[in-house]
C-alpha positions as CSV (number, residue, x, y, z in Angstrom):
1,X,-12.7,-16.1,39.7
2,X,-11.9,-12.5,38.6
3,X,-8.2,-13.4,38.3
4,X,-9.0,-16.4,36.0
5,X,-11.2,-14.3,33.8
6,X,-8.5,-11.6,33.5
7,X,-5.9,-14.3,32.6
8,X,-8.1,-15.7,29.9
9,X,-8.9,-12.3,28.5
10,X,-5.1,-11.5,28.4
11,X,-4.4,-14.7,26.6
12,X,-7.1,-14.2,24.0
13,X,-6.1,-10.5,23.3
14,X,-2.3,-11.0,23.4
15,X,-2.0,-11.9,19.7
16,X,-3.7,-8.6,18.6
17,X,-1.1,-6.6,20.5
18,X,1.9,-8.5,19.1
19,X,1.0,-8.4,15.4
20,X,3.5,-6.7,13.3
21,X,4.1,-6.0,9.7
22,X,6.7,-8.3,8.0
23,X,9.1,-6.6,5.6
24,X,10.2,-8.7,2.7
25,X,12.4,-7.7,-0.2
26,X,13.4,-10.5,-2.6
27,X,16.6,-8.5,-3.5
28,X,17.9,-6.7,-0.4
29,X,21.4,-6.4,-1.9
30,X,22.0,-5.2,-5.4
31,X,25.2,-5.3,-7.3
32,X,25.5,-2.8,-10.1
33,X,27.9,-3.4,-13.0
34,X,31.1,-1.3,-13.2
35,X,30.1,2.3,-13.7
36,X,31.9,5.4,-14.7
37,X,32.2,8.2,-12.2
38,X,29.5,10.9,-12.7
39,X,26.7,8.6,-13.7
40,X,23.5,8.3,-11.6
41,X,22.4,4.8,-10.8
42,X,18.7,4.1,-10.1
43,X,17.0,1.0,-8.7
44,X,13.5,0.1,-7.6
45,X,13.5,-2.3,-4.6
46,X,10.4,-4.4,-4.6
47,X,9.0,-4.6,-1.0
48,X,6.2,-6.9,0.1
49,X,4.3,-7.0,3.4
50,X,4.1,-10.6,4.5
51,X,2.5,-9.6,7.9
52,X,-1.1,-9.2,9.1
53,X,-1.1,-5.4,9.6
54,X,-0.1,-2.6,7.2
55,X,3.6,-2.0,6.8
56,X,4.5,1.5,7.6
57,X,7.9,2.9,6.5
58,X,8.4,6.0,8.6
59,X,11.8,7.2,7.3
60,X,15.3,6.2,6.3
61,X,19.0,6.8,6.9
62,X,21.4,6.7,4.0
63,X,25.1,6.6,4.5
64,X,25.7,9.8,2.5
65,X,23.9,12.6,0.7
66,X,24.8,11.0,-2.6
67,X,22.0,8.5,-2.1
68,X,18.4,9.6,-2.6
69,X,15.5,7.4,-1.3
70,X,11.8,7.7,-2.1
71,X,9.5,5.7,0.2
72,X,5.9,4.6,-0.6
73,X,3.5,7.4,0.3
74,X,1.0,5.2,2.1
75,X,1.3,2.0,4.2
76,X,1.6,-1.3,2.3
77,X,-1.4,-3.5,3.1
78,X,-0.9,-7.1,4.2
79,X,-0.1,-9.3,1.2
80,X,0.5,-6.3,-1.1
81,X,3.7,-4.8,-2.5
82,X,5.2,-1.5,-3.4
83,X,8.6,0.0,-4.4
84,X,11.4,1.9,-2.8
85,X,13.2,4.1,-5.3
86,X,16.9,4.7,-4.8
87,X,19.2,7.0,-6.8
88,X,23.0,6.9,-6.2
89,X,25.1,9.8,-7.6
90,X,28.6,8.5,-8.4
91,X,30.1,11.9,-8.9
92,X,33.1,12.2,-6.6
93,X,33.0,8.5,-5.7
94,X,35.8,6.1,-6.6
95,X,36.4,2.4,-6.7
96,X,34.3,0.0,-4.6
97,X,31.2,1.5,-3.0
98,X,29.1,-0.4,-0.5
99,X,26.1,1.5,0.7
100,X,23.4,0.6,3.3
101,X,20.0,2.2,3.6
102,X,18.3,1.8,7.0
103,X,14.5,1.9,7.0
104,X,12.4,2.7,10.1
105,X,9.4,0.5,10.1
106,X,6.7,-1.1,12.2
107,X,8.3,-4.5,12.0
108,X,9.6,-6.7,14.8
109,X,13.2,-5.4,14.2
110,X,12.0,-1.8,13.8
111,X,14.9,-1.2,11.4
112,X,15.2,-2.9,8.1
113,X,18.0,-2.5,5.6
114,X,18.7,-2.5,1.9
115,X,22.1,-2.5,0.3
116,X,23.8,-1.8,-3.0
117,X,27.3,-2.3,-4.2
118,X,29.1,-0.9,-7.2
119,X,32.7,-0.4,-8.6
120,X,33.1,3.2,-9.8
121,X,35.7,3.9,-12.4
122,X,37.3,7.3,-11.6
123,X,37.5,10.0,-14.3
124,X,41.0,10.4,-15.7
């Protein structure tokens, strides 16, 4: 009898332990127009939490120091949205640039990614 009660209790509480935030960005990959070297490109990625618990973005990894990332200061509540600001300094960058930003989050994958692409015209 105790075993049956324990199994029922585990089944009823299991969904609570498996709930995760769900990261959604309608534009995960951005393509900037051709840009002259030396310009700073800025973009605000819209991020929504489609899950049932607050979305926490713990940190990020950018492929180079030329990319600055500003994460939301507080968790994004279920059903709400916020922005991730990105600035890319094209100084010293030439031709096709393809950058990925990895985000640490409390989602099922634990690691989400955003991406941007740009062709940088070098200085003469």
